[in-house]
Structure formats: structure tokens, C-alpha cells
C-alpha positions as CSV (number, residue, x, y, z in Angstrom):
1,M,17.8,-11.1,10.1
2,V,14.9,-8.9,11.2
3,Y,15.1,-5.1,10.6
4,L,12.5,-4.2,13.2
5,D,11.6,-0.5,12.9
6,G,9.3,0.3,15.8
7,D,10.3,4.0,16.0
8,N,6.7,5.1,15.1
9,N,3.1,4.3,16.0
10,L,3.7,0.5,15.4
11,E,5.9,0.2,18.5
12,E,3.5,-1.9,20.4
13,A,3.1,-4.3,17.5
14,A,6.9,-4.5,17.1
15,L,7.2,-5.5,20.8
16,A,4.6,-8.2,20.3
17,D,6.4,-9.7,17.2
18,F,9.7,-9.7,19.0
19,N,8.1,-11.7,21.8
20,E,6.6,-14.1,19.2
21,M,10.1,-14.7,17.9
22,E,11.4,-15.6,21.4
23,A,8.5,-18.0,21.9
24,A,9.6,-20.0,18.9
25,M,13.3,-20.4,19.8
26,G,13.1,-23.4,22.1
27,S,14.2,-26.0,19.5
28,L,14.9,-23.8,16.5
29,N,18.0,-24.7,14.5
30,M,18.7,-21.3,13.2
31,T,20.0,-17.9,14.4
32,V,17.7,-14.9,14.4
33,I,19.4,-11.5,14.8
34,V,17.2,-8.4,15.3
35,L,18.0,-4.7,15.0
36,F,15.2,-3.1,17.0
37,D,14.6,0.6,17.1
38,R,11.9,1.8,19.5
39,S,10.1,5.1,19.9
40,S,10.7,7.4,22.9
41,T,7.0,8.4,23.0
42,N,4.6,5.8,21.7
43,S,4.8,2.9,24.3
44,R,6.1,2.6,27.8
45,A,5.9,-1.2,27.8
46,Q,8.7,-3.7,28.4
47,G,11.2,-1.3,29.9
48,D,10.2,1.9,28.2
49,W,13.5,2.3,26.4
50,G,13.7,4.3,23.2
51,E,17.1,3.7,21.6
52,T,18.2,1.2,19.0
53,R,19.2,-2.2,20.2
54,L,20.8,-5.3,18.6
55,Y,19.7,-8.7,19.8
56,E,20.4,-12.4,19.2
57,V,17.0,-13.9,19.9
58,K,16.8,-16.4,22.7
59,H,13.9,-18.6,23.8
60,D,11.5,-17.1,26.3
61,T,7.7,-17.7,26.8
62,D,7.0,-14.5,28.6
63,L,5.1,-12.4,26.0
64,S,5.4,-9.3,28.1
65,A,9.2,-9.1,28.4
66,I,12.3,-9.3,26.2
67,A,14.8,-11.9,27.5
68,S,17.1,-12.2,24.4
69,K,20.8,-11.6,24.4
70,R,21.7,-8.0,23.8
71,L,24.7,-7.4,21.5
72,S,27.1,-4.6,20.8
73,D,28.8,-3.8,17.5
74,T,31.3,-1.0,17.2
75,T,32.7,-2.1,13.9
76,W,29.8,-1.7,11.5
77,L,26.7,-0.4,13.4
78,G,28.4,1.7,16.0
79,I,26.2,0.2,18.8
80,S,27.9,0.1,22.2
81,G,24.9,-1.3,24.1
82,N,23.9,1.8,26.0
83,E,21.0,4.2,26.0
84,T,22.7,6.6,23.6
85,D,22.6,4.2,20.7
86,E,20.2,5.7,18.1
87,L,20.3,4.6,14.5
88,N,18.3,6.0,11.6
89,M,16.3,3.0,10.3
90,G,15.3,5.0,7.3
91,S,18.9,5.2,6.1
92,G,20.3,2.7,3.6
93,E,23.6,2.7,5.5
94,S,22.0,1.4,8.6
95,L,20.4,-1.5,6.6
96,K,23.7,-2.2,4.8
97,N,25.7,-2.2,8.1
98,F,23.2,-4.5,9.8
99,V,23.4,-7.1,7.0
100,T,27.1,-6.8,6.9
101,F,27.3,-7.4,10.7
102,C,25.1,-10.5,10.5
103,N,27.0,-12.0,7.5
104,E,30.4,-11.4,9.2
105,T,29.4,-12.5,12.7
106,Y,27.0,-15.3,11.9
107,P,27.9,-16.8,8.5
108,A,25.2,-19.1,7.2
109,D,24.4,-21.3,4.2
110,H,21.2,-19.4,3.7
111,T,20.1,-16.0,4.9
112,A,16.7,-14.3,5.1
113,L,16.1,-10.6,5.8
114,I,12.7,-9.2,7.0
115,L,12.0,-5.5,6.8
116,W,9.4,-4.7,9.4
117,D,7.3,-1.5,9.5
118,H,4.9,0.6,7.6
119,G,5.2,0.2,3.9
120,S,3.8,1.8,0.8
121,G,5.6,0.4,-2.2
122,W,8.2,1.9,-4.5
123,A,9.8,5.2,-3.6
124,P,11.6,7.7,-5.9
125,A,15.3,8.3,-5.3
126,T,14.5,12.0,-5.1
127,V,12.3,11.7,-2.1
128,D,13.9,10.7,1.3
129,I,11.5,12.1,3.8
130,P,8.0,10.8,3.0
131,T,5.2,13.2,2.3
132,P,1.6,12.5,1.6
133,D,1.2,9.9,-1.2
134,T,5.0,9.1,-1.0
135,K,5.8,5.4,-1.2
136,F,8.3,3.9,1.2
137,I,9.3,1.2,3.7
138,A,10.7,1.7,7.3
139,I,9.8,5.2,8.4
140,D,11.7,6.4,11.4
141,D,9.9,9.1,13.4
142,G,13.0,9.6,15.6
143,S,15.0,10.5,12.5
144,A,12.8,13.2,11.1
145,G,10.6,10.7,9.4
146,D,13.3,9.3,7.1
147,A,12.4,6.2,5.2
148,L,14.0,3.7,2.8
149,S,13.5,4.0,-0.9
150,M,13.8,0.9,-3.0
151,K,17.0,2.2,-4.5
152,E,18.4,2.5,-1.0
153,V,17.3,-1.1,-0.2
154,A,18.8,-2.4,-3.5
155,A,22.1,-0.6,-2.8
156,A,22.3,-1.8,0.8
157,L,21.8,-5.4,-0.3
158,E,24.2,-5.4,-3.2
159,G,26.5,-8.4,-3.0
160,K,25.1,-9.5,0.4
161,G,23.9,-12.9,-0.8
162,V,20.4,-12.6,0.7
163,D,18.3,-15.6,-0.3
164,L,14.9,-14.4,0.9
165,L,13.8,-10.8,1.4
166,G,10.5,-10.4,3.3
167,F,8.4,-7.3,3.8
168,D,6.3,-7.5,6.9
169,A,4.6,-4.3,5.8
170,C,1.7,-3.1,3.8
171,L,1.5,-2.9,0.0
172,M,5.0,-4.0,-1.0
173,A,4.1,-6.6,-3.6
174,E,4.3,-4.1,-6.4
175,T,5.8,-5.0,-9.7
176,E,8.0,-1.9,-9.5
177,V,9.4,-3.1,-6.1
178,A,10.2,-6.6,-7.3
179,W,11.8,-5.2,-10.4
180,E,14.0,-2.8,-8.4
181,L,15.2,-5.7,-6.2
182,R,15.9,-8.3,-8.8
183,E,19.6,-8.3,-7.9
184,S,19.1,-7.9,-4.2
185,A,17.8,-11.3,-3.3
186,R,16.5,-14.5,-4.9
187,Y,13.0,-14.5,-3.5
188,M,10.7,-11.9,-2.1
189,V,7.7,-12.2,0.3
190,A,5.2,-9.3,0.3
191,S,1.6,-8.3,0.3
192,E,-0.4,-6.6,-2.5
193,G,-2.8,-5.2,0.1
194,L,-2.8,-3.9,3.6
195,E,-1.5,-5.9,6.5
196,P,-3.0,-5.7,10.0
197,S,-0.7,-4.1,12.6
198,S,-0.1,-7.6,14.1
199,G,1.7,-8.5,10.9
200,W,3.1,-12.0,10.4
201,D,2.8,-14.9,12.9
202,Y,6.5,-15.3,13.9
203,T,5.9,-18.1,16.4
204,G,3.8,-19.9,13.8
205,F,6.1,-19.7,10.8
206,L,9.3,-20.3,12.8
207,D,7.8,-23.4,14.5
208,R,6.4,-24.7,11.2
209,F,9.7,-24.3,9.4
210,N,11.6,-25.9,12.2
211,G,9.4,-28.9,12.0
212,L,10.3,-29.6,8.3
213,N,12.8,-32.3,7.4
214,G,16.3,-31.0,6.9
215,G,16.2,-31.3,3.1
216,K,13.0,-29.2,3.0
217,K,14.5,-26.3,4.9
218,T,15.0,-24.0,1.9
219,P,14.4,-20.3,1.4
220,V,11.3,-21.1,-0.6
221,E,9.8,-23.3,2.1
222,L,10.5,-20.6,4.7
223,A,8.6,-18.2,2.5
224,R,5.7,-20.7,2.2
225,C,5.6,-21.1,5.9
226,I,5.4,-17.3,6.3
227,A,2.5,-17.1,3.9
228,D,0.5,-20.1,5.2
229,T,0.8,-19.1,8.9
230,Y,-0.1,-15.5,8.1
231,M,-3.4,-16.8,6.8
232,D,-3.8,-19.5,9.5
233,G,-2.6,-17.5,12.5
234,G,-5.7,-15.3,12.9
235,A,-4.5,-12.2,11.1
236,S,-7.6,-10.0,10.8
237,G,-8.6,-8.3,7.5
238,S,-11.0,-8.7,4.7
239,E,-8.4,-8.5,1.9
240,L,-5.3,-10.4,3.1
241,T,-2.7,-11.3,0.5
242,L,0.8,-12.6,0.6
243,S,3.0,-13.5,-2.4
244,V,6.3,-15.4,-2.9
245,V,8.1,-14.0,-5.9
246,D,11.1,-15.5,-7.7
247,L,13.0,-12.3,-8.4
248,A,15.2,-14.1,-10.9
249,A,12.2,-14.9,-13.1
250,L,10.9,-11.4,-13.8
251,S,12.3,-10.7,-17.2
252,P,9.4,-12.3,-19.1
253,L,7.0,-10.3,-17.0
254,G,8.6,-7.0,-18.2
255,K,8.0,-8.1,-21.8
256,A,4.4,-9.0,-21.1
257,V,3.9,-5.6,-19.4
258,D,5.2,-4.0,-22.5
259,E,2.6,-5.8,-24.6
260,L,-0.1,-4.7,-22.2
261,A,1.2,-1.1,-22.3
262,M,1.1,-1.0,-26.1
263,E,-2.6,-2.2,-26.0
264,V,-3.4,0.5,-23.4
265,M,-1.9,3.1,-25.8
266,A,-3.8,1.7,-28.7
267,M,-7.2,1.7,-27.0
268,G,-9.4,4.6,-26.5
269,P,-9.1,6.3,-23.1
270,D,-12.8,5.6,-22.2
271,A,-12.2,1.8,-22.3
272,V,-9.0,2.2,-20.2
273,T,-10.9,4.3,-17.7
274,T,-13.7,1.8,-17.4
275,A,-11.2,-1.1,-16.9
276,R,-9.2,0.9,-14.4
277,Y,-12.2,1.6,-12.2
278,A,-13.4,-2.0,-12.4
279,S,-10.1,-3.5,-11.2
280,T,-9.1,-4.4,-7.7
281,C,-7.1,-1.4,-6.3
282,Y,-4.5,-1.1,-3.6
283,N,-2.4,1.5,-1.9
284,E,-4.8,4.4,-1.7
285,Y,-6.1,3.6,-5.1
286,T,-2.7,4.1,-6.8
287,C,-2.2,0.5,-7.9
288,V,-4.2,-2.3,-9.6
289,D,-3.9,-6.1,-9.6
290,L,-1.9,-6.7,-12.7
291,R,-3.7,-9.8,-14.1
292,Q,-7.1,-8.5,-13.2
293,F,-6.6,-5.2,-14.9
294,A,-5.5,-7.0,-18.1
295,A,-8.7,-9.0,-17.9
296,T,-11.1,-6.1,-17.3
297,L,-9.3,-4.1,-20.1
298,G,-10.1,-6.9,-22.5
299,A,-6.5,-7.3,-23.6
300,S,-5.8,-9.6,-26.5
301,S,-5.6,-13.3,-25.7
302,A,-1.9,-13.3,-26.8
303,T,-1.1,-10.5,-24.3
304,R,-3.1,-12.2,-21.5
305,D,-1.5,-15.5,-22.2
306,A,2.0,-14.0,-22.0
307,L,1.1,-12.2,-18.8
308,D,-0.4,-15.3,-17.2
309,A,2.7,-17.3,-18.1
310,A,5.1,-14.7,-16.8
311,L,3.1,-14.3,-13.6
312,S,3.0,-18.0,-13.1
313,N,6.8,-18.2,-13.4
314,A,7.4,-15.2,-11.1
315,V,4.8,-15.6,-8.4
316,I,5.6,-19.1,-7.3
317,Y,3.2,-19.1,-4.3
318,K,0.5,-16.9,-3.1
319,V,-2.4,-16.8,-0.6
320,A,-5.3,-14.5,-0.5
321,T,-8.7,-14.1,1.2
322,S,-10.3,-11.5,-1.1
323,P,-10.0,-11.1,-3.9
324,E,-9.1,-14.8,-4.3
325,N,-8.0,-14.2,-7.9
326,A,-5.3,-11.7,-6.9
327,C,-2.3,-12.5,-9.0
328,G,0.3,-11.6,-6.4
329,L,1.7,-8.4,-7.9
330,S,0.1,-5.0,-8.4
331,I,1.2,-2.3,-10.8
332,Y,1.1,1.5,-10.5
333,F,-2.0,3.1,-12.1
334,P,-3.3,6.0,-10.1
335,V,-6.6,7.8,-10.4
336,F,-5.3,10.9,-12.2
337,G,-6.3,14.0,-10.5
338,Y,-6.9,12.1,-7.2
339,S,-4.1,9.7,-6.2
340,S,-1.5,10.7,-8.8
341,G,0.5,13.1,-6.7
342,Q,3.7,11.1,-7.2
343,F,3.3,10.4,-10.9
344,S,5.9,13.1,-11.6
345,D,8.4,10.9,-9.8
346,Y,7.5,7.8,-11.8
347,T,10.4,8.3,-14.2
348,P,13.4,6.4,-15.5
349,A,15.6,8.6,-13.2
350,N,13.9,7.0,-10.2
351,L,12.9,3.5,-11.1
352,M,14.5,0.8,-13.1
353,F,11.0,-0.5,-14.1
354,T,10.3,2.8,-15.9
355,Q,13.7,2.6,-17.6
356,E,13.2,-0.9,-18.9
357,T,9.5,-1.1,-19.7
358,L,6.9,1.0,-21.5
359,W,4.5,1.2,-18.6
360,D,5.3,4.8,-17.7
361,E,4.7,5.8,-21.3
362,A,1.3,4.1,-21.4
363,L,0.3,6.0,-18.2
364,A,1.5,9.3,-19.6
365,D,-0.4,8.7,-22.9
366,Y,-3.6,7.8,-21.0
367,R,-3.3,10.8,-18.7
368,E,-3.1,13.2,-21.6
369,G,-5.9,11.6,-23.6
370,A,-8.4,10.9,-20.8
371,F,-11.7,12.7,-20.6
372,Y,-12.0,14.5,-17.3
373,Y,-15.0,15.6,-15.3
374,T,-15.3,17.8,-12.2
375,F,-17.5,16.5,-9.4
376,E,-18.0,18.9,-6.6
377,T,-20.3,20.2,-3.9
378,V,-21.0,23.8,-3.2
379,A,-22.1,24.9,0.2
380,G,-25.3,26.9,0.5
381,T,-25.5,27.0,4.3
382,P,-22.4,28.8,5.8
383,G,-20.1,26.4,7.5
384,L,-21.7,23.3,6.1
385,D,-19.1,20.5,5.8
386,T,-19.4,17.7,3.3
387,Q,-17.6,14.6,2.2
388,L,-18.0,13.7,-1.5
389,D,-17.2,10.2,-2.7
390,V,-17.4,9.0,-6.4
391,Y,-18.3,5.5,-7.3
392,A,-18.6,3.5,-10.5
393,D,-22.2,2.5,-11.3
394,S,-21.2,-0.9,-9.8
395,L,-20.5,0.9,-6.5
396,A,-16.8,0.3,-6.8
397,F,-15.1,3.2,-5.0
398,I,-13.1,5.6,-7.3
399,A,-12.2,8.7,-5.3
400,G,-13.2,10.9,-2.4
401,N,-12.7,14.4,-1.1
402,D,-13.4,16.2,2.2
403,D,-13.9,20.0,2.2
404,S,-13.2,20.5,5.9
405,A,-9.9,22.2,5.2
406,A,-11.2,24.3,2.3
407,P,-12.4,27.8,3.3
408,S,-14.6,27.9,0.2
409,G,-16.8,25.2,1.7
410,F,-16.9,22.6,-1.2
411,S,-15.6,19.2,-1.9
412,G,-14.1,18.8,-5.4
413,L,-12.6,16.2,-7.6
414,R,-11.4,16.3,-11.3
415,I,-10.9,12.8,-12.5
416,P,-11.0,10.8,-15.7
417,V,-14.5,9.4,-16.7
418,A,-15.7,7.3,-19.6
419,R,-18.1,8.9,-22.0
420,G,-21.5,7.2,-21.8
421,A,-20.7,5.7,-18.4
422,S,-22.7,6.3,-15.2
423,Y,-21.3,7.2,-11.8
424,R,-22.8,7.6,-8.4
425,L,-21.9,10.3,-6.0
426,R,-22.4,10.1,-2.2
427,V,-22.5,13.2,-0.2
428,S,-22.3,12.5,3.5
429,S,-23.8,14.7,6.1
430,P,-22.8,16.6,9.2
431,G,-22.8,14.1,12.0
432,G,-23.2,11.3,9.4
433,F,-20.5,9.3,7.6
434,W,-17.6,11.5,8.5
435,H,-18.5,14.8,10.2
436,A,-20.3,16.6,13.0
437,G,-22.0,19.9,12.4
438,T,-25.2,21.8,11.6
439,P,-27.7,20.5,9.0
440,G,-27.9,22.6,5.9
441,S,-28.2,23.0,2.2
442,Y,-25.7,22.5,-0.5
443,G,-25.5,21.9,-4.2
444,V,-23.9,19.1,-6.2
445,Y,-22.4,19.4,-9.7
446,A,-20.9,17.2,-12.4
447,G,-19.5,18.5,-15.7
448,I,-16.6,19.7,-17.7
449,G,-16.5,23.1,-16.1
450,R,-17.0,24.3,-12.5
451,A,-20.0,24.7,-10.4
452,T,-21.7,28.1,-9.9
453,P,-22.7,29.2,-6.4
454,C,-25.7,27.2,-5.1
455,T,-28.9,28.9,-4.1
456,P,-29.9,27.4,-0.7
457,I,-33.1,25.5,-0.7
458,E,-35.6,25.9,2.0
459,E,-34.3,24.5,5.3
460,A,-37.6,22.9,6.2
461,N,-38.9,19.4,6.7
462,D,-40.5,19.4,3.3
463,A,-37.1,20.1,1.7
464,Y,-35.4,17.1,3.3
465,E,-34.5,14.3,1.0
466,A,-33.9,10.8,2.4
467,D,-31.6,9.7,-0.4
468,D,-29.6,7.5,1.8
469,E,-29.4,4.5,-0.5
470,P,-28.0,4.2,-4.0
471,A,-31.3,2.8,-5.2
472,F,-32.9,6.1,-4.5
473,S,-30.2,8.2,-6.1
474,S,-31.3,11.6,-7.5
475,I,-30.7,11.9,-11.2
476,L,-28.3,14.8,-11.9
477,D,-28.2,16.6,-15.2
478,V,-24.6,17.4,-16.2
479,E,-23.4,21.0,-16.1
480,T,-26.0,21.9,-13.5
481,V,-26.0,22.5,-9.8
482,Q,-28.7,20.4,-8.1
483,P,-29.8,21.6,-4.7
484,H,-29.9,19.2,-1.7
485,Y,-30.4,19.4,2.0
486,L,-28.7,17.3,4.7
487,T,-29.8,16.6,8.2
488,S,-27.5,15.2,10.8
489,G,-26.8,11.5,10.1
490,D,-28.0,11.7,6.5
491,E,-26.3,11.0,3.2
492,D,-27.4,11.8,-0.3
493,W,-26.8,9.7,-3.4
494,V,-26.7,11.2,-6.9
495,H,-26.7,9.4,-10.2
496,V,-25.0,11.0,-13.2
497,T,-24.4,9.7,-16.7
498,V,-21.7,11.3,-18.8
499,P,-22.9,12.2,-22.3
500,E,-21.2,10.2,-25.2
């Protein structure tokens, strides 16, 4: 079963993946049913239809046309097979009815369900239409941007007997997602990181699975075929990951996370901040690799051993390009003040994981106890536009802000810092890293308070600073506004150390 939501800017990729499925069906001993929703605006290819269609996939080698058998279903899905059929793919009822139709019409010994679209991890039950920083799967532009929360997915799959649940979408291998879906399927395939728009190699994994001996054609082997061909099939990206998770083996992981949470609450916030910024991050810097965070935190050997054992039991297979030591599951840990807009929804009312573990309490404790600094630029030249990015001293990215929408003409961030630690700030120029505009002067500030207006420095050649490499960073005293000047194509680097 493939829940193919192409009613958005991924429509072209959805068409390509459907054609990949058809190319593999020549000798395939399985049935593939696709619920395919297209956009009425994004692509005119392959017939330029925009409704929701139901297909039984049939063999065809023409990658520019769909030749599969079109189906109708007026019992569960309400699809009659004409151009007025339009389902909301962001509705749990649509998903539930699709799986019911497949189970009733095509009974099978084993079933797999792939949710295909944009993805962004767990979603609170209180949010249905995604807003910036909202986490979701399957956004349907034709239905006012509705999307599926994990609670909707869990409810839709209750009692459906799905063996393998796959997310051909970005960022769905979150501990919170897996925990929410423990009763929805036996296994899950998902990525900690971003996926390219081309997604999985459907011809590749279906052909490889079909080539296995009969006794090896299990849900786990299908999942392994998906993961291996994803890496082998030419998917582009510097940080590709895919994990196969045994959803029935998650309970020990919850206990290990509790041990980690108690250590986070017992540690000083400076140590936690340092570990957070040194860990591999995903999902707009809202999540960290679970094992790597425990290691950079310096968690006790007992906690790390428990976490390693639990992850080894739960993540039964994984592939990754970079970082190669990705454990297969991330966990929510935003940069408070920057990527924490949805933390208010990270509650027991919305997620089973926060009901049943201490992780939300650890985050709340850290948020309240952390030491915060303001980093900002202040425009001296009227209309000057800047982009401010904050990095750890190791040059690991932490947070960024663009002032282009701010009438006050500054970029500003207030985020946790570790006392005694150093940070590097990059300010990019008009016509440089992000923007186009007129060269001019500005000030840069770091401190507990807020910057005062900057006195513009002389806009002359002798005022120009070519601080375009971190090695030549200007040293910034805290609680001061340091004047700078940007020419087109320039960027300035500033080095600041937080007092202990």
C-alpha cells in the first residue's frame, strides 16, 4: 500500500516514483495498491489531472506515462473514478479508509504501508493545519494544507495489522514518532535526516525483494531492501540515513531515555548547552541524534550502556552516509529561543512519549535554567540588510536570523550559551551570502541585554574590513556594539567568549 500524496510541490517526484513502481512489476509476486493525489497547479505532466485516483500497479516500462489499472471504491473511499474525486490526504479518515479498502479487497499474509510526501516528525494533536515549525507528514495543499499528525496515523492504523510502516519522507525517524506508533505496525522504516525529493528507489527495492527466496520474503527483509537500494540507487545528499525500527522493542529505550533525562536535570545547564551544540542535529535544529547526544553530554557509562543496548534492540538495521555513527533515531531538543516554537505543544496531552517518559521534564528544566545571550546586529546605514548566523567555536552551526522582514533593521537571536565558551558570529553582506543591496555600516553585539544604536563608521575604503574567514574573526567584547562595514559580496566574522 502506497499513500502517495503529491498534492503539493512534490508532484513531479510523485509521478516519477509511481513510474518506478510500474517498471518493477514485470515478475513481482505481490500486489501494490496506490492512492495517488495530484496537484491541480504544480505539474502538467502525464495527463495533467488533479484529482485523487486509486490504482492497482501494473507493469509498464514507459517512465513518462501511467499505465496501471485504475480502480473505484464507493464503499470506503468514495472514489467513483472520475475527475470530481478529491480526497484530503491530510485526514486520518482518508488513511484509515485506504488501508481498510486494501485489507478487504486484497487480503494478504503480510502488508506494508508507505506514507509518501513531505515529513517533519511528530505533530501535536492540537495542530491540524501546519504552521512554521509544525511537525507533520502528508501535507495536502488542495485541502487547505491539512496534514497528518502521529495521533491521526496511529488511530487510522489501529487494528489494521500492518507489518511494515514506511515513511518516504524527511525527518520521520524520531523517537517520539516511533513511540506513538508502537501499536500501529511491527516495523518502521524512516530517515533521521532529510531525503532528496527523488525519495526511495522503488524499482530497485521491489526488484531486489522479488529476487529473494520465498522464505526470505519477510517484512524485515523488505525493509532492508528499501534501505540498501536507497543508498545504492543514486540518491543525492551528504547526510543520507535510513533506519529499520522494531516498534515492539521500544520499552527499554524509554527507560534508558529516563536515565538520560535524570542526568540532564542533574547536570549544570552549561554542560548541557555545550553537548547540545556539539551533537548532530536534524529537522531545522529541533532534534539531535540520541546516542551521539548522550556521548557528547558525557553521560554515565551505565546510562550509555543502557541506551546502547536499547537502541541495538530497537534499531535492527540502519544505513547512513554522514554521520556514519548516526544511531537511527533522533530525539526532540530544540535550540530554545530559536527553533523551540512548538515546545508548548510537547506535552503529555499531545504525545504518548511525553506521558510515559521524563524527557519533556528534562527539557523544561534545562530551558528554565539555561544562561541566555542576545546576539544581534544593528543597522547604521538606512536599509542595510544583514543575515546573522551563530556557530560554536568548532564552527558547528547553532542558529541564524535574517532581518529582511524587520523594520528596525537588525538581526537578533536570544539563545542559551555556556559560560566560558566561545562562539563565532557570521554577518553576511548585501549581495553576499543571502542578500542583494547597498553596502553600508552596522554594529554587532553580544551580551545579556540588548544593543544600543550603532554609530555608523566611515563608509570609505579604509573602513572596509575583509573579515571573510573565521581565522580572521574580530574579537568582540561582550555588552558592547562593535562597528563594522560590509561591501557587496562580503561577510564578517566575529569571535566572542562568554564570561564565566
